[in-house]
N, C-alpha and C positions, 0 to 999 in steps of 0.2 A: 503493500500499500504506500502512495509515495505520501510524502511528509507535505505539509502546507507552510513550516516554517521557511522563514527565507534564508539563503544561503548567507552563510557567513561570511562572505567575499563580498555579497551585494551591501552587506550591513554595514561593512567597514567601507566601501565605496560612497553609501549614502552618507556617514559620517564623514568623511574627507569634501565630500559637495558643500555640505550645509558648515563646515567650520570655517571657511573664509567669512561668511555672513555673520556666524555665529561670535566671531574675534571682534569684527567690526561694530556689533551691537554691545559687545560688551564693553569695548574700549572708548565708545563714544556715545552710550546710553545709558548702560548699568553701572559704569565706574565713577561718571560724574553724579548722580543721583544717589548711589552709595556715598561718596563723599560728602554731600550737601548733608546727607541723615547726619554720618558721623558729626559734625562740623555745627549740626545744630545744639548737640548735646555738650560742646564745650562751654568753656566759663571764660569771664573778662573781667578788666578790671579798667582803673580811667586809663592805662597807659597801652594794654594788648591784650590779646586772646590767646587760652593757651589749651591743650586737650583737659578735659575732665568728663565726667559724666554727672551730668545735672538735669534735672527739669524746669529750672527757673524760666529758660526762655520760651516753654512753650507754657507753663505756670503763669507768665504773665501775658502771654498772647493770648491765649483763649481767656481769661479773665478780665481781660480790658475792655470798657465799653470803646476805645477808640478803633478796636478790632471789629467790634460788632458793628459800628457806625460805618467803618470803611468798607466792610464785605458788602453793607446793604446799599451804598453808594454804587460799589463796581457791579453790582447784581442788577440795580436798576439800569446802570448804562448798558447791560448785557441784554437785558428784555428789552429797551427801545430800540438796541442795536438789529438785534435779532428778527424783530418785528419789521422795520423798515427792509433790511435788508432781505427778508423771506418773501414780502411783498414786491419789491421790484425784481427781486432773482426772478421768482416765479413768473411774473409779467413778462419780463423780456424773454426769458427762454420760451414760454406759452408762442410768444411772437414769432421767434424765431424757428421752433418746431413746428409750429401749425398752419401759420399766416403766411410764410415764406416758402414758396413751393421750389424754388432755384436752388440746389446745393451750391453753386459758386455764390449766389448772393447769400446764402446762409454764414458762409465761412466769411466773407466779405464785412457783413455785419456784425460776425462776433468778432471779428480782427479788430472794429472801428473801437468795439464794447471796451477791448483790450488797451487800446492805444495810451488813454490814461496810465496805464500802470506801468509804462514804459520807464517812466520818470521816478525818482525819488519818494518813498512816504513821503519823508520830512517836506519835500519840496511841495507836493501835491497838498498837503496839511498845511504848510504856510502859507501858500497863495490863497487861502481862506481870508486870512488875515487883514489885504487890503480890501476884500469884497465886502467882509462883513461889519468893519470899523466902525467907530461913530461917523467919521467923514468919509464913508466907503461909498462903494458904485451902489450898494443896496440902499442903505438910507439916504444917498443922494439921489436914486431914483424914487423912491417913495414921495420924498418931499416935494419933487418938482412934479408929481403926478397928483400931488394934493392929499394922498392918504395918510398922512402924518405931518405936524407943524413942527416937532422938535426929533433928533436921533433917536433911534431907538438903542437902548442901552445894552438889552440884553441877547443881542444876537452876537456879539463876541465876549471872548472871556466868563462863559457862562456854561452850564450845562447842554443847553440846546448848541453850543458851537462845538463842545465835545462828541455828542451823538451825530452830529453833522457830517463832523469829520471821521467818525468811526464809520460810519453809512457809506462815504464816499471811497473809506480805503477799503472795505471787506467786501463791498457789494459782489465784486467779481467772482469771490469765493462762494456765493450763495449761486449766482448766474450759471457757471460750469457745471457743477453736478447735477445741477437741475435738468440743464438743457441736454447733459449726456444723458440722464435717464430718459427724458421726454422724447429722444430720436429713438430709443429702443421700443418704445410703445407699438404694438400692431396698429396700423390705421385701420385695419378691418374691423377691429373691436369698436372703434369709434362709428363706423358704417353700420355696423350690426345694431349698437345701440340707437342711432339715428333711424334705420327701418325701423324699429322697435316702439318707436314714439317718443323717443326721450329729445327734450329739448336742447339747447345749448349749454344752458346754467346745471342742468341735471347729468350731461356729459362730463361735465367739468368735474363735479362735483363726486359722481358715483362710478367714473372712467379714468381721467387723468390725474387727479389728485393721489386717489389710492396709489395707483403704478407709480406716481414721480416720489413717493415716500423716502424711496431709500436716497434719493439725490438730494431731496428737502432735510435728510437727516445728514448726511456726510458734509453738506454745506451750514449746518447749524452746529456742527461739532466744531467746524473750522473756525467761524465765527466765534463763539464761545470762547474756544480756547486763547483764540487771540485777543479778544477783548479783555479776558480774566488779566493774561499778562501784559498787557500793553502799559506804558508808564509814559512814555514820550507825547503822544497824544493829548492826555490829561493835563500833563504839565502845559503846554504851550496853548492848548486853546480855552484852558480854564483860568489861563494868568494866573495860576497857583491858588486857585481859588477851590479848587474839586480835588477830593484825594480818591484814590484806588487801592488796591492792594497791590500793583505793580511797582507804584510809584515810592509806598512806603519800603520797599524792598531797596528801591532804588535809593532812598534817602537813607537807610540802615549804612548799606554798603559804603555813600560817600561818607560816612561818620565811621569807618571802620568796624563799625559794631556787625561783622560776620557770622557769630554764632546766633544774634537774635535775626539777622537775614535769612540764614539757612533755614532757622524754625519757622519763618514765614513762608517761605518757599514751599519747605515740605507740606505746611498746611493747605496753601494754595493748590499744590501737585494734588493732594488726596480731595480737596473741595472738587477740582476741575475732573477728575477720575470718577467722582460717585454721580455728576451731573452727566458727563458721558456715557458711563453704565445707565441711567435711567434712560437715557434718550434711545439709546440701543435696545432696550425695552419694548421699544413700540416696533421697530422694523429691523429686519435683517438686514444689514446694508453689505452682507458679505457675498451677496449677490453682485454689487456694483464693484466689488476689489477683483 
């Protein structure tokens, strides 16, 4: 009777094939995360930090009201950015996938969507400052049109400016996976639904949205992780008036409080992983990978 067990040489060959990738992931992913976790338990004084095994960094972090307020503010940015990016991303992807019939035109319009992303994130973010400023183009136009009498102060250096910059920076991360998913939808399903008497809204809700869920979820993971860890956008666009978890970590590093920054990074990583795990329970994104 033939054995179903794999040949030893085949097993060794499999290990040899996977070992380069395993080494790369270990060196560039596992080792840095392990280092951050170890440093998060170190101690510090007024002059330096040194190896130790204490829970003071986590105790202060998890009991501080500042931490709670910072996470609430960050989650507010995450939710608002997600709502706007998923709306824009779905609308753009739907238009490209179902209203543009020519493949060459789809490619051309898709590339047009990516043109702003060929420049640096910082340059695209800072470009909003002269537009939204007190004497910027937006306020000047509104005053000339008679909509307002005095410049609107909250357009710049506010939570509105932060969310606007986030949406501008990360909308493409939602467009691409949703568009990729919609292009895989069998058009005969839509025709069948139409033949069965479904109107456009019913086809959208009962056919397109369920089939596009993997792309929406992949885009959501991108947007959530990017916004949770961002610090430079909040710093510039809020004018220093808003905080985020990423900015707190950046400030701690600037003050050479590496153990505290490492503890904050670990808590942030766990929080993001929990959020991703919750999102992945709603849809199997492995079909898109």
